PADORO-445070 format. One line per 3 residues: number of its first residue (from 0); for each residue y negated, z negated, x negated of N, C-alpha, C, O, CB. Coordinates in steps of 0.05 Angstrom, whole numbers, padded with zeros to 5 digits. Atoms other than C-alpha are relative to their C-alpha. Glycine has a CB too. Example, Ala and Ser with C-alpha at 12.3 -4.5 7.8 and 13.67 -1.06 7.14 Angstrom:
REM PADORO-445070
0) 00024 00000 -00018 00090 -00156 -00246 -00024 00000 -00018 -00024 -00013 -00039 -00001 -00025 00020 ~ 00024 00001 00016 00021 -00143 -00273 -00022 -00014 00015 -00044 -00018 00005 -00009 00029 -00009
END
This chain:
REM PADORO-445070
0) -00013 00026 -00005 -01980 -01648 -01197 00016 -00008 -00024 00030 00009 -00036 00017 00001 00026 ~ -00017 00010 00022 -01948 -01691 -01251 00028 -00005 00010 00033 -00012 00033 -00012 -00026 -00011 ~ -00028 00005 -00007 -01873 -01696 -01253 00006 -00029 00001 -00011 -00046 00000 00018 00014 -00021
3) -00009 00028 -00002 -01832 -01760 -01249 -00005 -00014 -00027 -00006 -00039 -00027 00029 -00001 00008 ~ 00005 00013 00026 -01845 -01772 -01323 -00023 00016 -00013 -00022 00040 -00015 00025 00000 -00019 ~ 00022 -00013 00013 -01911 -01758 -01359 -00012 -00019 -00020 -00012 -00043 -00017 -00022 00008 00021
6) 00012 00016 00021 -01944 -01782 -01422 -00026 00014 -00009 -00026 00038 -00015 00019 -00004 -00024 ~ 00025 -00011 00009 -02017 -01772 -01442 00000 00002 -00031 -00013 00019 -00043 -00023 -00016 00010 ~ -00002 00000 00029 -02001 -01789 -01515 00028 -00011 -00007 00039 -00027 00007 -00023 -00017 -00013
9) -00026 00009 00009 -01937 -01800 -01554 00000 -00005 -00030 -00010 00012 -00045 00022 00020 00007 ~ -00002 00007 00029 -01925 -01835 -01621 00029 00000 -00007 00045 -00014 00005 -00014 -00027 -00006 ~ -00029 -00004 00007 -01860 -01816 -01656 00012 -00025 -00013 00035 -00032 -00008 00002 00023 -00019
12) -00011 00022 00016 -01853 -01878 -01701 00003 -00025 00018 -00014 -00031 00034 -00019 -00007 -00023 ~ -00006 00024 -00016 -01821 -01940 -01670 -00016 -00024 -00009 -00018 -00043 00006 00029 -00006 -00002 ~ 00015 00023 00011 -01863 -01987 -01714 -00030 00001 00006 -00045 -00014 -00005 00005 -00003 -00029
15) 00028 -00004 -00007 -01929 -01963 -01685 -00003 -00002 00031 00011 00012 00045 -00012 00027 -00011 ~ 00004 00005 -00029 -01954 -01987 -01616 -00028 00010 00008 -00048 00002 -00004 00003 -00030 00006 ~ 00025 -00009 -00012 -02008 -01951 -01576 -00010 -00022 00019 00004 -00029 00038 00003 00027 00015
18) 00010 00022 -00016 -02052 -02006 -01546 -00022 00009 00019 -00028 -00005 00038 -00010 -00022 -00018 ~ 00022 -00008 -00018 -02109 -01966 -01515 -00004 00030 -00002 00000 00042 -00023 -00026 -00014 -00008 ~ 00009 -00028 -00002 -02128 -01896 -01492 -00023 -00001 00020 -00019 -00007 00044 00024 00019 00010
21) 00023 00002 -00018 -02198 -01893 -01464 -00021 00022 -00007 -00019 00034 -00028 -00013 -00027 -00003 ~ 00022 -00018 00005 -02259 -01848 -01457 -00019 -00013 -00020 -00024 -00037 -00018 -00014 00008 00026 ~ 00019 00011 00019 -02308 -01856 -01514 -00025 -00008 00014 -00031 00001 00036 -00006 00020 -00022
24) 00025 00010 -00011 -02374 -01891 -01502 -00021 00022 00002 -00038 00022 00020 -00011 -00023 -00016 ~ 00019 -00022 00000 -02411 -01827 -01517 00015 00027 00000 00033 00030 -00016 -00020 -00001 -00024 ~ -00012 -00027 00001 -02392 -01755 -01502 00027 00003 00014 00036 -00015 00028 00003 00008 -00028
27) -00025 -00007 -00012 -02329 -01721 -01480 00023 -00003 -00020 00035 00017 -00029 00000 00029 00010 ~ -00021 00006 00020 -02279 -01754 -01527 00018 -00022 00011 00010 -00038 00028 -00012 -00008 -00027 ~ -00019 00022 -00005 -02218 -01799 -01521 00003 -00016 -00025 00002 -00005 -00047 00027 00011 00011
30) -00005 00017 00023 -02205 -01858 -01565 00028 -00012 00004 00034 -00024 00024 -00022 -00023 -00002 ~ -00027 00012 00000 -02134 -01879 -01582 -00001 -00023 -00020 -00011 -00019 -00043 00022 00021 -00008 ~ -00002 00023 00018 -02123 -01947 -01613 00029 -00009 -00002 00042 -00012 00019 -00019 -00024 00009
33) -00028 00007 00004 -02056 -01966 -01644 00002 -00018 -00025 -00016 -00019 -00041 00017 00024 -00002 ~ -00004 00016 00023 -02026 -02013 -01695 00028 00002 -00010 00047 00008 00005 -00008 -00029 00005 ~ -00026 00001 00013 -01968 -02017 -01744 00009 -00029 -00002 -00006 -00045 -00012 -00001 00014 -00028
36) -00008 00028 -00002 -01927 -02080 -01734 00023 -00008 -00019 00029 -00032 -00021 00009 -00006 00028 ~ -00024 00006 00016 -01868 -02076 -01783 -00005 -00002 -00030 00013 -00006 -00046 00021 00020 00005 ~ 00007 00002 00029 -01905 -02077 -01850 00008 00025 -00016 00015 00023 -00039 00015 -00023 -00012
39) -00007 -00025 00013 -01892 -02003 -01866 -00023 00019 -00002 -00039 00020 00017 00024 00013 00014 ~ 00020 -00021 00003 -01938 -01949 -01893 00012 00027 00007 00037 00030 00006 -00012 00000 -00029 ~ -00009 -00027 -00004 -01933 -01876 -01875 -00018 00016 00018 -00040 00006 00026 00028 -00001 00013
42) 00016 -00017 -00018 -01959 -01819 -01833 00012 -00002 00028 00036 00000 00032 00001 00029 -00010 ~ -00007 00003 -00028 -01957 -01829 -01758 -00004 00027 00013 -00026 00039 00012 -00016 -00022 00014 ~ 00002 -00026 -00015 -01943 -01766 -01716 -00006 -00007 00029 00009 -00020 00043 00027 00016 -00002
45) 00009 00006 -00027 -01982 -01769 -01651 -00003 00027 00015 -00017 00045 00006 -00026 -00016 00000 ~ 00005 -00023 -00018 -01978 -01718 -01594 -00023 -00009 00018 -00022 -00030 00031 00026 00007 00017 ~ 00025 00008 -00014 -02047 -01719 -01562 -00003 00018 00025 00010 00039 00027 -00024 00003 -00019
48) 00005 -00017 -00023 -02072 -01693 -01495 -00010 00028 -00007 -00026 00031 -00026 -00021 -00014 00019 ~ 00007 -00028 00006 -02079 -01618 -01494 -00030 00006 00000 -00045 -00006 00015 00014 00019 00020 ~ 00027 -00009 00000 -02144 -01585 -01512 -00018 -00013 -00020 -00042 -00007 -00022 -00012 -00003 00026
51) 00017 00014 00020 -02169 -01631 -01568 -00010 00021 -00020 00005 00037 -00030 00016 -00022 -00014 ~ 00012 -00018 00019 -02217 -01594 -01613 -00004 -00012 -00028 -00008 00002 -00048 -00027 00010 00010 ~ 00004 00014 00026 -02225 -01647 -01668 00012 -00028 00002 00013 -00040 00024 -00030 -00001 -00007
54) -00010 00027 00002 -02195 -01713 -01691 -00013 -00013 -00023 -00017 -00001 -00044 00032 -00001 -00003 ~ 00014 00015 00020 -02230 -01767 -01731 00007 -00029 00001 00007 -00041 00023 -00031 00005 00002 ~ -00004 00029 00000 -02213 -01837 -01752 -00027 -00014 00004 -00047 -00003 -00005 00013 -00010 -00027
57) 00025 00014 -00004 -02265 -01888 -01731 00005 -00030 -00006 00028 -00039 -00009 -00010 00003 00030 ~ -00002 00028 00002 -02279 -01961 -01743 00002 -00012 00028 00001 00003 00047 -00023 -00013 -00017 ~ -00002 00012 -00026 -02273 -02011 -01686 -00025 00003 00017 -00024 -00002 00041 00007 -00029 -00003
60) 00025 -00005 -00015 -02345 -01995 -01666 -00003 00029 00007 -00024 00038 00016 -00024 -00009 -00017 ~ -00002 -00028 -00006 -02324 -01922 -01657 -00018 00018 -00017 -00025 00040 -00009 -00008 00004 00029 ~ 00015 -00016 00019 -02364 -01898 -01717 00019 00015 -00018 00039 00003 -00027 -00020 -00018 -00017
63) -00018 -00016 00016 -02332 -01841 -01758 00005 -00012 -00027 -00013 -00023 -00040 -00011 00028 -00003 ~ -00009 00010 00027 -02293 -01860 -01821 00016 00023 -00013 00035 00033 -00001 00016 -00027 00002 ~ -00016 -00020 00014 -02268 -01810 -01873 -00005 00028 00010 -00024 00034 00024 00029 -00006 00002
66) 00001 -00028 -00007 -02255 -01736 -01863 00014 00006 00026 00031 -00009 00035 00012 00017 -00023 ~ -00014 -00008 -00025 -02234 -01700 -01799 00030 00004 -00006 00038 00011 -00028 -00013 00026 00011 ~ -00029 -00003 00002 -02159 -01697 -01786 00008 00026 00015 -00001 00029 00038 00015 -00025 00011
69) -00008 -00025 -00014 -02128 -01629 -01770 00018 -00005 00024 00034 -00024 00025 00014 00019 -00019 ~ -00017 00001 -00023 -02096 -01618 -01702 00017 00026 -00001 00006 00048 -00003 -00017 -00002 00027 ~ -00017 -00024 00001 -02036 -01571 -01701 -00001 00014 00027 -00011 00004 00046 00029 -00008 -00007
72) -00001 -00016 -00025 -02025 -01517 -01649 00019 -00012 00021 00020 -00002 00043 00007 00029 -00006 ~ -00017 00014 -00019 -01974 -01563 -01616 -00012 -00026 00009 00002 -00044 00019 00028 -00005 -00012 ~ 00015 00023 -00008 -02028 -01615 -01602 00011 -00026 -00013 00014 -00046 00000 00002 -00003 00031
75) -00009 00023 00015 -02004 -01662 -01656 -00019 -00005 -00023 -00031 00013 -00035 00028 00004 -00011 ~ 00016 00008 00023 -02042 -01701 -01709 00018 -00019 -00017 00035 -00033 -00006 -00026 -00014 00008 ~ -00014 00018 00018 -02014 -01737 -01770 -00020 -00019 -00012 -00039 -00010 -00026 00016 00017 -00022
78) 00020 00020 00008 -02051 -01802 -01785 00013 -00020 -00019 00034 -00031 -00013 -00011 -00015 00025 ~ -00011 00020 00018 -02039 -01846 -01846 -00004 -00028 00011 -00025 -00034 00023 -00013 00003 -00028 ~ 00002 00028 -00009 -02025 -01919 -01829 00011 -00018 -00022 00030 -00011 -00037 00016 -00004 00027
81) -00008 00020 00020 -02018 -01981 -01873 00013 -00023 00014 00009 -00026 00039 -00024 -00009 -00018 ~ -00013 00023 -00013 -01978 -02044 -01860 -00019 -00017 00016 -00040 -00025 00006 00014 -00017 -00021 ~ 00014 00018 -00018 -02004 -02085 -01801 -00028 00009 00006 -00045 -00007 00014 -00001 -00028 -00012
84) 00027 -00011 -00004 -02065 -02039 -01794 -00005 00007 00029 00013 00017 00042 -00004 00024 -00018 ~ 00010 -00010 -00026 -02104 -02027 -01730 -00015 00025 -00006 -00033 00026 -00023 -00017 -00022 00015 ~ 00012 -00026 00005 -02125 -01954 -01726 -00013 00010 00026 -00001 00007 00048 00021 00020 -00010
87) 00013 -00013 -00022 -02175 -01920 -01680 -00004 00029 -00007 -00013 00036 -00028 -00028 -00014 00006 ~ 00002 -00029 00003 -02173 -01845 -01671 -00016 00012 00023 -00009 00008 00046 00029 00013 -00002 ~ 00017 -00013 -00020 -02227 -01805 -01635 00009 00029 00002 00011 00044 -00018 -00030 -00002 -00008
90) -00008 -00028 -00006 -02205 -01739 -01603 -00023 00012 00016 -00030 00003 00038 00027 00001 00016 ~ 00022 -00014 -00014 -02261 -01691 -01584 00011 00022 00017 00031 00035 00010 -00021 00010 -00021 ~ -00007 -00021 -00019 -02256 -01643 -01526 -00026 00015 00008 -00047 00003 00009 00014 -00012 00025
93) 00023 -00016 -00010 -02302 -01587 -01502 -00006 -00009 00028 00013 -00013 00044 00005 00031 -00002 ~ 00007 00008 -00028 -02340 -01608 -01439 00008 00023 00019 00006 00046 00013 -00030 -00006 00002 ~ -00007 -00019 -00021 -02315 -01574 -01376 -00025 00012 00012 -00045 -00002 00016 00017 -00013 00022
96) 00023 -00014 -00012 -02362 -01522 -01347 00002 -00004 00030 00024 -00004 00042 00000 00030 -00007 ~ -00001 00002 -00029 -02381 -01532 -01276 -00025 -00009 00011 -00027 -00013 00035 00021 -00018 00008
END
C-alpha cells in the first residue's frame, strides 16, 4: 500500500516541469517527458521508478537519440537540458515473469 505521499518520479530542479509519464508504445518501458522553462542549461537530476535497467533520450516519436544514460544505484539519472527544451527519456524495465 502506498503512503499518504508517493511520487513515481522526482525532478530536483525547479526550472524543469514533468509533463508526462506513460508506458511506451512498444515493450516494457516508461517514457518521461519534461521541459525547461526558465532559459537555463544544465544537468537535470531525476529520481526514476525503481528497477529501471536502461535510460535513453528519444525524439518526440520515441526513437532513440544519442548514447544510453547511466542509472545510479539510487535510481537516479542525470540528463542534460538546454534552455526551453522539451526532453523525452525512455526508461527500460525487465518484463515481469508470470
